[in-house]
C-alpha positions as CSV (number, residue, x, y, z in Angstrom):
1,M,-100.5,-56.8,-4.4
2,A,-98.6,-55.5,-1.4
3,L,-95.4,-57.3,-0.6
4,S,-94.8,-58.7,2.9
5,S,-92.1,-57.2,5.1
6,E,-90.0,-60.3,4.6
7,A,-90.2,-60.1,0.8
8,L,-89.3,-56.4,0.9
9,A,-86.2,-57.3,3.1
10,D,-85.2,-60.0,0.6
11,R,-85.5,-57.5,-2.3
12,R,-83.4,-54.9,-0.5
13,R,-80.7,-57.6,0.2
14,M,-80.6,-58.6,-3.5
15,R,-80.3,-54.9,-4.5
16,R,-77.4,-54.4,-2.2
17,R,-75.7,-57.6,-3.5
18,L,-76.2,-56.3,-7.1
19,I,-74.7,-52.9,-6.3
20,W,-71.7,-54.6,-4.5
21,W,-71.0,-56.9,-7.5
22,R,-71.3,-54.1,-10.0
23,S,-68.9,-52.0,-7.9
24,L,-66.5,-54.9,-7.7
25,A,-66.7,-55.4,-11.5
26,A,-66.0,-51.7,-12.1
27,I,-62.9,-51.8,-9.8
28,A,-61.6,-54.9,-11.6
29,I,-62.1,-53.2,-15.0
30,A,-60.3,-50.1,-13.8
31,L,-57.4,-52.1,-12.5
32,A,-57.1,-54.0,-15.7
33,V,-57.0,-50.7,-17.7
34,F,-54.3,-49.3,-15.4
35,A,-52.3,-52.6,-15.7
36,W,-52.6,-52.5,-19.5
37,A,-51.5,-48.9,-19.7
38,G,-48.4,-49.7,-17.6
39,V,-47.4,-52.5,-19.9
40,A,-48.1,-50.4,-23.0
41,G,-45.6,-47.8,-21.7
42,L,-46.6,-44.1,-21.8
43,G,-50.3,-44.4,-22.2
44,G,-51.4,-47.1,-24.5
45,L,-52.8,-46.2,-27.8
46,A,-51.7,-42.6,-27.5
47,N,-48.1,-43.8,-27.6
48,K,-48.3,-45.9,-30.8
49,G,-46.6,-44.4,-33.9
50,D,-43.3,-42.6,-34.6
51,Y,-42.3,-39.6,-32.4
52,V,-39.4,-37.4,-31.5
53,A,-38.1,-37.9,-28.0
54,W,-37.0,-35.0,-25.8
55,L,-35.1,-35.1,-22.6
56,A,-34.5,-32.3,-20.1
57,I,-31.0,-32.1,-18.5
58,D,-31.6,-29.8,-15.6
59,G,-29.5,-28.7,-12.7
60,V,-26.3,-30.2,-11.4
61,I,-25.3,-33.3,-13.3
62,V,-24.4,-36.5,-11.3
63,S,-24.5,-40.2,-12.2
64,D,-28.1,-41.1,-12.8
65,D,-29.3,-44.6,-13.5
66,A,-32.8,-43.6,-14.4
67,R,-31.6,-41.1,-17.0
68,R,-29.1,-43.6,-18.4
69,D,-32.0,-46.2,-18.8
70,A,-34.2,-43.6,-20.4
71,L,-31.5,-42.8,-23.0
72,Q,-30.9,-46.5,-23.7
73,A,-34.6,-47.0,-24.2
74,V,-34.7,-44.2,-26.8
75,A,-31.7,-45.7,-28.6
76,E,-33.5,-49.0,-28.8
77,D,-37.0,-47.7,-29.7
78,E,-37.5,-47.8,-33.5
79,A,-40.4,-45.5,-33.1
80,A,-38.2,-42.8,-31.7
81,K,-36.9,-41.1,-34.8
82,A,-34.7,-38.4,-33.1
83,L,-33.8,-37.0,-29.7
84,V,-33.9,-33.4,-28.7
85,L,-32.0,-32.5,-25.5
86,R,-33.1,-29.4,-23.5
87,I,-30.1,-28.4,-21.5
88,D,-30.1,-26.0,-18.6
89,S,-27.2,-27.0,-16.3
90,P,-24.0,-25.5,-14.9
91,G,-22.4,-29.0,-15.0
92,G,-21.6,-31.3,-12.1
93,T,-19.3,-34.1,-11.3
94,F,-16.8,-35.2,-14.0
95,V,-17.9,-38.8,-13.8
96,G,-21.6,-38.0,-14.0
97,S,-21.0,-35.6,-17.0
98,D,-18.8,-38.1,-18.8
99,D,-21.3,-40.9,-18.2
100,L,-24.1,-38.7,-19.7
101,F,-21.9,-37.8,-22.7
102,K,-21.4,-41.5,-23.4
103,S,-25.1,-42.3,-23.0
104,I,-26.0,-39.6,-25.5
105,R,-23.4,-40.8,-28.0
106,E,-25.0,-44.3,-27.8
107,V,-28.3,-42.7,-28.9
108,A,-26.5,-40.7,-31.6
109,A,-25.1,-43.9,-33.0
110,E,-28.7,-45.0,-33.8
111,K,-30.6,-41.7,-34.6
112,P,-30.0,-37.9,-34.9
113,V,-29.6,-36.0,-31.6
114,V,-29.9,-32.2,-31.3
115,A,-29.1,-30.2,-28.2
116,V,-30.9,-27.0,-27.3
117,I,-29.2,-24.8,-24.7
118,G,-31.4,-22.7,-22.4
119,D,-30.0,-20.3,-19.9
120,V,-26.8,-22.2,-19.2
121,A,-25.0,-25.3,-20.4
122,A,-21.6,-24.8,-18.9
123,S,-18.8,-27.2,-18.0
124,G,-20.4,-30.6,-17.7
125,G,-23.6,-29.2,-19.2
126,Y,-21.5,-28.3,-22.3
127,M,-20.0,-31.7,-22.2
128,A,-23.5,-33.1,-22.6
129,A,-24.2,-30.7,-25.5
130,I,-21.2,-31.7,-27.6
131,A,-22.4,-35.3,-27.5
132,A,-25.2,-34.1,-29.9
133,D,-25.0,-33.9,-33.7
134,R,-26.0,-30.2,-33.6
135,I,-26.1,-27.6,-30.9
136,Y,-28.5,-24.6,-30.7
137,A,-28.3,-21.8,-28.1
138,R,-29.9,-18.4,-27.5
139,Q,-27.6,-15.4,-28.0
140,G,-27.7,-14.7,-24.2
141,S,-27.1,-18.3,-23.1
142,I,-24.1,-19.0,-20.9
143,T,-21.9,-21.9,-22.1
144,A,-18.4,-23.3,-22.4
145,S,-16.4,-23.2,-19.1
146,V,-14.3,-26.1,-20.3
147,G,-12.4,-27.2,-17.3
148,V,-12.2,-29.2,-14.1
149,I,-11.9,-28.2,-10.4
150,F,-11.1,-30.0,-7.2
151,Q,-12.1,-28.3,-4.0
152,S,-11.2,-28.8,-0.4
153,P,-12.3,-26.5,2.4
154,R,-9.7,-25.5,5.0
155,V,-10.7,-24.7,8.6
156,T,-7.2,-24.6,10.2
157,G,-7.6,-20.9,11.0
158,L,-10.8,-21.5,12.8
159,M,-9.2,-24.4,14.7
160,D,-6.4,-22.2,15.8
161,N,-8.8,-19.6,17.1
162,V,-10.7,-22.1,19.2
163,G,-7.6,-23.9,20.4
164,V,-8.2,-27.2,18.6
165,A,-5.5,-29.3,17.1
166,M,-5.6,-32.6,15.2
167,D,-3.1,-35.5,15.5
168,V,-2.8,-37.6,12.4
169,W,-1.0,-40.9,11.7
170,R,-1.0,-41.9,8.0
171,S,0.4,-44.7,5.9
172,G,1.9,-42.4,3.3
173,D,2.5,-38.7,2.8
174,L,-0.4,-38.3,0.4
175,K,-3.0,-40.4,2.3
176,A,-6.2,-38.4,3.0
177,R,-4.7,-35.3,1.4
178,P,-5.8,-32.6,1.1
179,S,-7.6,-32.4,4.4
180,P,-9.7,-29.4,5.8
181,L,-8.0,-30.0,9.2
182,E,-4.5,-29.5,8.0
183,E,-2.4,-27.2,5.8
184,T,-1.9,-28.8,2.4
185,P,1.8,-29.6,1.8
186,P,3.3,-28.7,-1.6
187,K,3.5,-32.4,-2.6
188,A,-0.2,-33.0,-2.0
189,A,-1.2,-29.8,-3.8
190,S,0.9,-30.9,-6.8
191,Q,-0.7,-34.3,-6.9
192,A,-4.2,-32.8,-6.8
193,Q,-3.3,-30.4,-9.6
194,E,-2.0,-33.4,-11.6
195,M,-5.5,-35.0,-11.4
196,V,-7.2,-31.8,-12.4
197,D,-4.8,-31.4,-15.4
198,E,-5.3,-35.0,-16.5
199,L,-9.1,-34.7,-16.7
200,F,-8.9,-31.3,-18.2
201,V,-6.8,-32.7,-21.1
202,M,-9.6,-35.4,-21.5
203,F,-12.3,-32.7,-21.5
204,L,-10.6,-30.4,-23.9
205,G,-9.8,-33.4,-26.2
206,M,-13.5,-34.2,-26.3
207,V,-14.4,-30.7,-27.3
208,E,-11.7,-30.6,-30.0
209,Q,-12.8,-33.9,-31.4
210,R,-16.5,-33.2,-31.4
211,R,-16.4,-29.6,-32.5
212,E,-13.3,-29.6,-34.8
213,L,-12.3,-26.2,-33.4
214,P,-9.7,-24.0,-35.0
215,P,-6.5,-23.5,-32.9
216,E,-7.5,-19.9,-31.9
217,S,-10.7,-21.1,-30.4
218,V,-9.0,-23.8,-28.4
219,A,-6.5,-21.3,-27.1
220,L,-9.2,-19.0,-26.0
221,I,-11.3,-21.5,-24.0
222,R,-8.3,-23.2,-22.3
223,D,-8.7,-20.9,-19.3
224,G,-12.1,-22.2,-18.5
225,R,-14.0,-19.0,-19.3
226,V,-17.8,-18.9,-20.0
227,V,-19.1,-17.2,-23.1
228,T,-22.4,-16.1,-24.4
229,G,-24.3,-18.1,-27.1
230,A,-23.5,-15.3,-29.6
231,S,-19.7,-15.6,-28.8
232,A,-19.9,-19.4,-28.8
233,L,-21.3,-19.4,-32.4
234,K,-18.3,-17.3,-33.5
235,L,-15.9,-19.6,-31.8
236,G,-17.5,-22.8,-33.3
237,L,-18.7,-24.1,-29.9
238,I,-22.3,-24.3,-31.1
239,D,-23.8,-24.6,-34.6
240,A,-26.5,-22.0,-34.6
241,L,-28.6,-19.6,-32.6
242,G,-32.1,-20.9,-32.0
243,A,-34.6,-22.9,-29.9
244,E,-36.4,-26.2,-30.2
245,R,-38.5,-25.2,-33.2
246,D,-35.2,-24.6,-35.1
247,A,-34.0,-28.0,-34.0
248,R,-37.1,-29.6,-35.5
249,I,-36.8,-27.7,-38.7
250,W,-33.2,-28.9,-39.0
251,L,-34.2,-32.5,-38.3
252,E,-36.7,-32.4,-41.1
253,A,-34.4,-30.6,-43.6
254,E,-31.3,-32.6,-42.9
255,K,-32.4,-35.9,-41.3
256,Q,-35.8,-36.4,-42.9
257,V,-37.5,-36.5,-39.5
258,S,-40.9,-34.8,-40.1
259,E,-41.6,-31.7,-38.1
260,D,-45.2,-33.0,-37.8
261,L,-44.1,-35.9,-35.6
262,P,-45.3,-35.5,-32.0
263,S,-42.8,-34.9,-29.3
264,R,-42.6,-37.2,-26.3
265,D,-41.1,-36.3,-23.0
266,V,-38.8,-39.2,-21.8
267,T,-37.2,-37.3,-18.9
268,P,-37.2,-39.4,-15.7
269,K,-39.3,-37.7,-13.0
270,D,-37.2,-35.8,-10.4
271,E,-38.0,-37.1,-6.9
272,F,-37.8,-33.5,-5.6
273,E,-40.3,-32.3,-8.1
274,G,-43.1,-30.5,-6.4
275,S,-41.1,-29.8,-3.3
276,G,-41.0,-26.0,-3.6
277,W,-38.8,-25.2,-0.7
278,V,-36.2,-27.8,-1.8
279,S,-36.1,-26.4,-5.4
280,T,-35.8,-22.9,-4.0
281,A,-32.9,-23.8,-1.7
282,L,-31.0,-25.7,-4.4
283,S,-31.5,-22.9,-6.9
284,W,-30.0,-20.4,-4.3
285,V,-27.0,-22.6,-3.6
286,F,-26.2,-24.1,-7.1
287,G,-27.9,-21.6,-9.5
288,A,-30.2,-24.4,-10.8
289,K,-32.4,-27.2,-9.7
290,K,-30.4,-30.3,-8.7
291,Q,-30.9,-34.0,-8.2
292,S,-31.0,-35.6,-4.8
293,D,-27.8,-37.6,-5.0
294,G,-25.8,-34.5,-5.8
295,L,-26.7,-32.5,-2.7
296,L,-23.2,-33.1,-1.3
297,M,-20.8,-33.4,-4.2
298,S,-17.3,-34.7,-3.8
299,G,-14.4,-35.6,-6.1
300,L,-13.4,-33.9,-9.4
301,L,-16.0,-31.5,-10.8
302,A,-16.9,-30.2,-14.3
303,L,-19.0,-27.4,-12.8
304,W,-19.5,-23.7,-13.3
305,R,-21.0,-22.3,-10.1
306,P,-21.2,-18.5,-9.6
307,M,-21.3,-17.6,-5.9
């Protein structure tokens, strides 16, 4: 029996309502799944079970709350049986490097930590490496550069050429010294050198304590030189030549952390990731990718930066 036009219209309206409710239900289920995955951490069921955490230390090192939180989470997670650090950094600020060192040591107090050096782990990057229980590097890696620098540009010559002078009234002889707009007096230069020397003694002491270096190795690295991975092994700055696979083999042999355990990346996402031109510019200036809050570094640096 043929349906009337009114009945057909009612049927179409019911069909549209049914489709709408089904779509709404599908959206609600999807939102519930996403919410559950977020609460579960890194992907729900896939994240259950023991694992080996790995964290990349890339570019110029500055104070980083997200990285500190990630390391604390690894230290507190009983499922994380070890931590592997992948380091490719020329260093950075002394405060940022020291903060990273302490965060890694907190993890090492709970579980084994291995550092694997890539192309470079110099200055503050090496400070991060010595926080680990064992250090691997490639024979051509660049490392060491144990030292501290404090830089201040000087544009007094340019000011003289353009006929610009600066009048300054200060509360003390060393207030706002050194300044790029004035010649640095001997007393200010001496005070700046004292700060550098103070932190250098701290840095060198950290290396001596963590690496138990012989006196001849300490004497050699005091001048802040960089060395290859092969030379670093001879000096006792690293433990062995190798890569991440070697780190996993050592963890199984010495720390009973199975090589079959899956690895899980716990590195906080870089907010510049995916910005190709930014990464290129930072690579050209600093020799490595760098985090946003380190674009303009000031203060005392534990940094090796070829120009």
